[in-house]
C-alpha positions as CSV (number, residue, x, y, z in Angstrom):
1,X,83.3,191.7,-113.3
2,X,80.0,192.8,-115.0
3,X,77.1,192.4,-112.6
4,X,75.0,190.5,-115.1
5,X,77.7,187.8,-115.4
6,X,78.4,187.5,-111.7
7,X,77.3,184.0,-110.6
8,X,74.4,184.3,-108.1
9,X,75.4,181.3,-106.1
10,X,78.9,182.7,-105.6
11,X,77.8,186.2,-104.4
12,X,80.0,187.2,-101.4
13,X,77.0,188.1,-99.3
14,X,75.4,184.8,-99.9
15,X,78.6,182.9,-99.0
16,X,78.4,184.6,-95.6
17,X,74.7,183.5,-95.2
18,X,73.3,186.9,-95.7
19,X,72.2,189.1,-98.6
20,X,72.8,192.4,-96.7
21,X,75.8,194.3,-98.0
22,X,78.5,195.4,-95.6
23,X,77.9,198.9,-94.3
24,X,79.5,201.4,-96.7
25,X,80.0,198.7,-99.3
26,X,79.8,199.7,-102.9
27,X,77.3,196.8,-103.3
28,X,74.7,199.1,-101.5
29,X,74.8,201.6,-104.3
30,X,75.3,199.3,-107.3
31,X,72.7,199.9,-110.0
32,X,71.9,197.6,-112.9
33,X,69.8,198.0,-116.0
34,X,66.5,196.3,-116.9
35,X,68.4,194.2,-119.4
36,X,70.7,193.0,-116.6
37,X,67.8,192.3,-114.3
38,X,66.2,190.2,-117.1
39,X,69.4,188.3,-117.6
40,X,69.8,187.6,-113.8
41,X,66.2,186.3,-113.7
42,X,66.4,184.6,-117.1
43,X,63.2,186.4,-118.3
44,X,62.4,189.0,-120.9
45,X,62.6,192.7,-120.3
46,X,58.8,192.9,-120.9
47,X,58.4,190.3,-118.1
48,X,60.5,192.5,-115.8
49,X,58.0,195.4,-116.6
50,X,55.1,193.1,-115.7
51,X,56.7,192.0,-112.4
52,X,57.3,195.6,-111.5
53,X,53.7,196.6,-112.4
54,X,52.4,193.7,-110.3
55,X,54.6,194.7,-107.4
56,X,56.4,191.4,-107.4
57,X,59.9,192.9,-107.7
58,X,61.3,196.2,-106.4
59,X,60.5,199.3,-108.3
60,X,63.4,200.8,-110.3
61,X,64.9,204.2,-110.0
62,X,65.1,206.8,-112.8
63,X,68.7,208.1,-113.2
64,X,69.1,210.7,-115.8
65,X,66.2,209.3,-117.8
66,X,67.5,205.7,-117.5
67,X,65.8,203.0,-115.6
68,X,68.0,201.3,-113.0
69,X,67.4,198.8,-110.3
70,X,69.4,198.4,-107.0
71,X,71.3,195.2,-107.5
72,X,71.1,194.2,-103.8
73,X,67.2,194.4,-104.0
74,X,67.2,192.1,-107.0
75,X,69.5,189.7,-105.3
76,X,67.3,189.8,-102.2
77,X,64.2,189.1,-104.5
78,X,66.0,186.1,-106.0
79,X,67.1,184.9,-102.5
80,X,63.6,185.2,-101.1
81,X,62.0,183.6,-104.2
82,X,64.3,180.6,-104.0
83,X,64.0,180.1,-100.2
84,X,60.2,180.4,-100.1
85,X,59.6,178.3,-103.2
86,X,57.8,181.2,-104.9
């Protein structure tokens, strides 16, 4: 399933009550684009840039000239934002 269409409330790590991926899990290494981050957060790509600049979401990686985010870090951000009422 495409990461951008995976329902957040049905994420396997969340069902277990934890956002940490299993050791050696492919989830640890899964990267997503800025467009997918924007889709997960229901915001524009420009707002993703603003949140990164402000230090509110994890900084992306550059992979071969492409900007990619660690999916687990974005899921952790969503989880912390929803549990702390950010």
